[in-house]
C-alpha positions in Angstrom: -31.9 14.0 -44.9 -35.3 15.6 -44.3 -35.7 17.9 -41.7 -37.5 15.6 -39.3 -34.5 13.3 -39.7 -31.9 15.4 -38.7 -33.5 17.5 -35.5 -34.4 13.2 -34.2 -30.6 12.6 -34.8 -29.2 16.0 -32.9 -31.2 15.7 -30.2 -29.9 11.8 -30.2 -26.1 12.9 -29.9 -26.9 15.6 -27.6 -29.0 13.5 -25.0 -26.0 10.8 -25.4 -23.2 14.2 -24.9 -24.9 15.0 -21.9 -25.0 11.3 -20.6 -21.5 11.1 -21.1 -21.0 14.3 -19.5 -22.5 13.4 -16.5 -21.1 10.3 -16.1 -17.5 11.9 -16.3 -18.5 14.6 -14.0 -19.9 12.3 -11.5 -17.0 10.2 -12.0 -14.4 12.7 -10.5 -14.9 12.5 -7.1 -12.3 12.6 -4.8 -12.0 8.2 -3.3 -12.3 7.1 0.2 -9.1 4.8 -0.7 -7.9 5.3 2.9 -9.0 6.0 6.4 -7.2 7.1 9.2 -8.0 5.9 13.0 -7.0 7.2 16.6 -8.0 6.3 20.0 -10.3 9.1 19.8 -12.5 7.2 17.2 -12.9 4.5 19.7 -12.9 0.5 19.6 -13.4 -0.2 15.5 -14.7 -3.7 15.0 -14.0 -6.3 12.2 -17.4 -5.6 10.5 -17.0 -2.0 10.9 -14.0 -2.2 8.4 -15.3 -4.8 6.2 -17.8 -2.3 6.2 -16.2 0.6 4.3 -14.2 -1.8 2.2 -17.5 -3.1 0.9 -19.5 -0.7 0.7 -17.2 3.1 0.5 -14.1 0.9 -1.3 -11.5 1.6 1.2 -8.6 -0.2 0.5 -5.9 1.3 3.5 -6.1 1.9 6.9 -3.5 4.3 9.0 -3.9 3.9 12.5 -2.5 6.3 15.1 1.0 4.2 17.0 2.2 6.8 19.1 3.0 10.1 20.1 6.3 11.7 21.6 8.2 9.4 23.5 5.9 8.3 26.3 2.1 8.3 24.6 0.8 4.8 22.9 -2.4 5.0 21.4 -5.2 2.5 23.5 -6.5 0.8 20.4 -3.4 0.4 18.3 -2.8 -3.3 18.4 -7.1 -4.2 17.8 -7.1 -1.5 15.2 -4.6 -2.9 13.4 -5.6 -6.9 14.0 -9.2 -6.2 12.8 -7.8 -3.8 9.9 -5.7 -6.9 8.8 -8.9 -9.4 9.4 -11.2 -7.2 7.0 -8.4 -7.4 4.7 -6.9 -3.9 4.4 -3.6 -2.6 4.0 -2.5 -1.7 7.4 -0.2 1.3 8.1 0.7 3.0 11.3 1.4 7.0 12.1 3.0 8.5 14.7 2.1 12.0 16.0 5.8 13.6 16.4 6.7 16.4 19.0 10.3 16.8 18.3 12.9 19.9 17.9 15.6 18.4 17.5 17.4 15.5 15.2 17.8 13.9 18.5 14.4 13.9 19.9 13.2 12.6 16.7 15.6 9.4 16.3 14.6 8.9 19.8 10.8 9.7 18.9 10.9 7.0 15.7 12.8 4.7 18.3 9.6 4.4 20.9 7.2 4.4 17.7 9.5 1.5 15.7 9.2 -0.3 19.4 5.7 0.5 19.5 4.2 -0.5 16.4 6.7 -3.8 16.4 4.8 -4.5 19.7 1.5 -3.7 18.6 1.6 -6.6 15.4 2.6 -3.7 12.3 3.7 -6.1 9.8 7.4 -5.5 8.5 7.4 -3.5 4.7 4.0 -1.6 6.2 4.4 2.6 5.8 5.2 4.0 9.6 4.3 7.9 8.5 5.3 10.5 10.9 3.0 12.8 11.4 4.5 16.5 11.7 1.9 19.6 12.8 3.2 20.0 16.1 3.3 23.9 18.0 7.0 22.5 18.3 7.3 22.0 14.5 5.3 25.3 14.0 8.1 26.8 15.9 10.6 25.7 13.6 12.5 26.7 10.7 11.9 25.0 7.3 15.1 23.9 7.4 15.6 22.1 10.8 12.0 20.3 10.4 13.5 18.9 7.2 16.6 18.2 9.1 14.5 16.2 11.6 12.0 14.7 9.0 15.1 12.8 7.6 16.6 11.8 10.9 13.0 10.5 12.1 12.4 8.9 8.2 15.9 7.1 8.5 15.4 5.4 11.9 11.7 4.6 11.5 13.2 2.2 8.5 15.5 0.1 11.1 12.5 -1.3 11.9 11.9 -2.5 8.4 9.1 0.0 8.0 8.8 2.3 4.9 8.8 5.8 5.7 6.5 9.0 4.8 5.6 13.0 5.7 2.1 14.1 7.3 1.2 17.0 6.9 -1.1 20.3 5.8 -1.3 21.6 2.5 -0.5 25.0 4.2 3.3 23.4 5.6 3.9 21.2 2.9 7.0 23.4 1.1 7.1 26.2 3.9 7.5 24.4 7.0 9.1 21.6 5.6 9.7 20.0 2.2 7.7 17.5 0.5 9.2 16.5 -2.6 6.9 15.1 -5.7 6.2 11.2 -5.5 6.5 11.3 -1.2 4.4 12.8 1.2 0.4 12.4 2.2 -1.4 16.1 2.6 -4.0 16.9 3.7 -5.9 19.8 2.2 -10.0 20.5 2.2 -11.3 21.9 -0.5 -14.7 23.9 0.3 -16.5 22.0 -2.8 -14.4 18.6 -3.3 -16.2 17.1 -6.5 -14.0 17.6 -9.7 -10.6 18.2 -7.2 -7.8 16.7 -7.6 -5.3 18.1 -5.4 -1.5 16.7 -4.9 -1.6 14.3 -7.6 2.0 14.4 -7.5 2.2 13.0 -4.0 1.2 9.3 -2.4 -2.1 11.1 -1.2 -4.5 13.1 -0.3 -6.4 13.7 2.5 -9.5 15.6 1.5 -11.9 15.2 4.7 -11.9 15.1 8.1 -15.7 14.2 8.9 -16.5 11.1 6.7 -19.1 9.5 7.6 -19.7 5.7 7.5 -23.0 3.7 7.4 -22.2 1.6 10.5 -19.4 3.9 12.6 -20.3 6.4 15.0 -18.4 9.4 14.4 -17.1 11.4 11.2 -13.3 10.2 10.1 -10.3 11.7 8.0 -10.3 9.8 4.6 -7.4 10.4 1.6 -6.9 9.4 -2.1 -4.2 7.4 -2.5 -2.1 8.8 -5.8 0.2 6.1 -5.6 0.3 2.0 -4.8 2.6 3.1 -1.7 0.1 2.7 1.2 -1.2 -0.8 -0.4 2.2 -2.5 0.2 4.1 -0.9 -2.6 2.3 -3.2 -5.0 -1.1 -2.9 -6.7 -4.2 -3.1 -4.4 -6.0 -6.7 -4.8 -9.1 -5.2 -2.0 -12.1 -5.1 -3.9 -15.1 -3.9 -2.7 -18.4 -6.4 -3.6 -20.8 -3.4 -3.8 -19.9 -1.3 -6.4 -22.6 0.4 -6.7 -23.0 1.6 -2.9 -19.1 2.4 -3.2 -19.9 4.4 -6.3 -22.8 6.3 -4.3 -21.1 6.9 -1.1 -17.9 8.7 -2.8 -21.0 10.7 -4.6 -22.4 11.9 -1.5 -19.6 12.1 0.8 -18.6 15.0 -2.0 -21.2 17.0 -1.5 -21.2 20.3 0.2 -23.8 20.9 2.7 -23.3 24.2 4.2 -25.0 26.6 2.3 -23.5 30.5 1.6 -26.1 33.7 3.5 -28.2 35.5 0.9 -28.7 38.7 3.4 -24.6 38.6 4.9 -22.3 40.9 2.6 -18.9 40.7 2.9 -16.5 43.6 3.6 -13.1 44.6 2.5 -11.0 44.1 5.7 -6.7 44.0 5.4 -5.4 43.2 8.9 -3.2 41.3 10.4 -4.2 39.7 13.3 -3.1 37.4 16.3 -4.8 35.0 17.6 -5.1 34.4 21.7 -6.6 30.9 21.2 -6.3 28.6 18.8 -9.2 28.8 16.0 -10.0 26.5 13.1 -9.4 27.1 9.8 -12.0 26.2 7.5 -13.3 26.3 3.8 -15.8 28.2 4.2 -17.3 30.8 6.3 -19.6 28.3 8.4 -19.3 25.8 11.2 -20.2 22.8 8.8 -17.5 23.4 6.4 -14.7 21.3 6.7 -11.9 22.5 8.7 -8.4 23.0 6.5 -6.1 23.0 10.0 -5.8 24.2 13.7 -4.0 27.6 13.8 -2.6 27.9 17.8 -2.9 30.8 19.6 -0.5 33.3 18.4 -0.6 32.4 14.7 -0.2 35.7 12.7 -3.5 35.3 10.0 -3.5 38.5 7.5 -6.9 38.8 6.0 -8.5 40.7 2.7 -12.1 40.6 3.8 -14.5 40.1 6.5 -18.4 39.4 7.5 -20.7 38.9 10.0 -23.0 35.7 9.6 -24.5 33.0 11.5 -23.5 33.9 15.2 -20.1 34.7 14.5 -17.7 37.4 12.5 -15.6 35.8 10.2 -12.2 37.0 8.1 -11.1 35.7 4.9 -7.0 34.5 5.0 -6.2 34.8 1.5 -4.3 31.3 0.4 -1.6 29.8 -2.1 -4.9 27.6 -2.9 -7.7 29.8 -2.4 -8.7 31.6 0.4 -9.6 29.9 4.3 -11.9 31.2 6.7 -11.9 31.6 10.9 -13.7 33.3 13.2 -12.4 36.9 15.7 -15.4 35.9 17.4 -18.9 35.8 18.3 -20.7 38.7 16.5 -21.9 40.1 19.9 -18.3 40.2 21.4 -16.7 40.3 17.4 -12.7 40.3 18.5 -12.8 38.1 21.2 -10.5 35.5 19.7 -8.0 38.0 19.0 -7.7 40.7 21.2 -5.4 41.2 23.9 -5.1 40.8 27.8 -8.2 37.3 28.0 -6.9 35.0 30.8 -7.7 31.6 31.2 -7.6 29.0 33.1 -5.2 26.2 31.8 -5.5 22.0 32.5 -2.7 20.0 31.5 -3.5 16.8 29.4 -2.1 13.8 31.8 -1.8 10.1 30.6 -5.1 8.1 30.3 -7.2 11.4 30.2 -9.4 11.7 27.2 -12.1 14.9 26.5 -14.8 12.8 28.4 -12.8 12.5 31.8 -11.5 16.6 31.3 -14.5 18.0 30.3 -17.2 15.8 33.3 -13.8 17.4 35.7 -14.4 20.7 34.7 -18.7 20.6 34.5 -18.6 20.7 30.6 -19.6 19.0 28.0 -17.3 17.4 25.6 -18.2 19.7 22.8 -17.5 22.9 24.8 -14.4 22.0 25.9 -12.9 20.9 22.2 -14.3 23.8 20.8 -13.3 26.5 23.0 -9.7 24.8 21.9 -10.8 25.1 18.4 -10.6 21.5 18.0 -13.3 18.7 17.6 -14.3 15.7 20.0 -12.4 13.6 17.0 -9.2 15.5 17.6 -6.4 13.7 19.3 -5.2 14.9 22.3 -1.9 14.4 24.2 0.0 14.8 27.7 1.5 17.6 28.2 -1.0 19.7 26.3 -2.2 22.3 27.7 -6.5 23.2 27.5 -8.6 25.8 28.2 -11.1 25.0 30.9 -12.3 27.9 32.1 
């Protein structure tokens, strides 16, 4: 073979290999198999759910059913009906506040009755969402006992049970066995990641955008058929090209690191004086891993001042988390002791908008000063900082 032909062959093979590599890399985008919604997303129409299915590849919908023993989500019935009309597998979740086995059973009874009344089909999953301050204050053994009691009771209503919690709590605050669990953990760069692949589902973003829907949404990749009625999903998108493009777009990280700011070593332990968001990067546009409540102790290894805030880095079992200790002009405002606040106790029927209006604040300001977003669920008896 002459040199020119050999060179041409090498170039051709190289091009084919690079094309294969690019296809393989882009195919590793985390999927938007399931979306979960609550009253914070407002009314969701059948058209919106149909768009999620056809353009984004959503197969399953998990709707908020209830919270504690008194709160029923105002949109539960319409979310179930409209999700079913769009051809999605519909499941539910209950936000737990139980501290004892008896309370867990009582909450399961309330959730089961509420789900039945709202039309959640028998055989659907009704997961317990365990991320409250009450659970944070319990031992792992107590949480395990309470979760088991809830799941056993919810099965008496004909529903299948599961546990939703954060990656930092899984097998630390409670036991999450393989082939069970719906785990939330938001990597700084999603593409190429396949976290919690041995669990039923991995929630990888809380800020996903859909074409005809307002605001950000929680989206998850399904690693089993548990949330699709225990069988291989028959939900098929009508626009596979759009699904691929939208998934790749959702996987992109849009925040950019500062070129001038420098990290400095800072091995310290802080106690939070207010709720603070733990993020995947040192930027307010980075995904939220979890919300750390006031009183949480945080150990850090580095600090930096950028973007108008003082950030610290928290080593975690699967990387790092980042949180602000305060604005740069008052660098320890969120951790310094002695801060005084005015609190408001949330009542049934309250929303971010009504509380903000009552206290002369914007919804964004009210949510931010409580370490939350306007899409975070608030519940009766919760205390919010309003001054």
